[in-house]
C-alpha positions, 0 to 999 in steps of 0.5 A: 222968839219961840213961844211956849207950847200950850200948857208948858208954862203952867206945867213949869210953874206947877213944877216950881210949886212942887219942888218948893214943897219938897224942899220945905221942912214943914207944910206951907200955906198958900200965901207963903207959897205965892210970896216965895215964888212971886206969883198971885195967890190965886195962881198958887191955889190953882196949881196946888189944887191940880197937884192935890188931884194928881196925888202929889200934894196933900192938904192939911190944917194946923192945930191952931186954937185961934178963932176962925177957920184954921189956914190950909197947909200943903206938903208934898207926898213922899213917893214917886210921881204917879204922873211921870213919863212911862216907857212901857214900849221899851219894857215890852221890847226888852221882854220880847227880845228875851222871849225870842231867845227861847228855843220855841218862843211861839209855844211859850207865849201862846200858853201865856196868852191863854192864861191872859185870856182866861183872866180877861174872860171874867170881865165880859158879862154873860147873857146866859147863866154863869154855869151854862155854856154859850152857843156859837153866836154868843161865844163870838159876840163875847169874844168881839166885846173882849177884843173891842175893850182891849183895843183890837177894833174887831169886825165880822166880814159883811155879807160873807159866810167865812168864820172869822173876825177881822182885827183892824187895830193892833194894840202892840203894832210897833212891836208886832211889826218886828216881833210877829213871832212873839206878839201874835201868838200871845193874841191867839192865846188870848182868844183861845183862853177866853173861849176855853174859859167860857166853855165855848163850842167855838175856838180860834184855830189860827191868827193870820197877821197883817194879811193887809196893812190894816187887817189881821184875821182870826179864823174860827172853828168848832172845838175839836174840828179840823 
């Protein structure tokens, strides 16, 4: 006999509660839901609370004029399931394939990455005044914080004087393996756009992908430098 996976039975029962409410012509009470599904009232209440928290079910009450607290009723929210499966990787792959047909895909996605970077730059708090350009050290520190928040796991090489940032994780790893020409220019543009937004004296002039299986390298240089 195959045992259900942890949470599988609960998810199945929760789906039954949701389907019952979707098929109902009017809001239902907990006791009615429990009776229709042949489950304990507390079990029905547990699943209803989860569905309400997920935004798939809403709680309401009757306009009863009888003494006492009116019973709680529940009805399904008529919209797409916000907790349903997502396939963003498939979408990313499709978009990458479309972009790759461009005569010069790297330039196109580099510009797109710069726009993304300028937008993301506003999320990083500043140690200097808003209208004051950061010094080189703070510029790199800001970029490190931004890359960390986006999941790149950035590191500065210990004990070295190389002006670079090592990226130990790629948020788009699977796609980057097959579409380095599309994904990596986006990441380079991201870093350049952020530095431009901060009016930084430092920029990222090159991104070397997968110099080691667990490391990409972003090379830093002074703005206008060779």
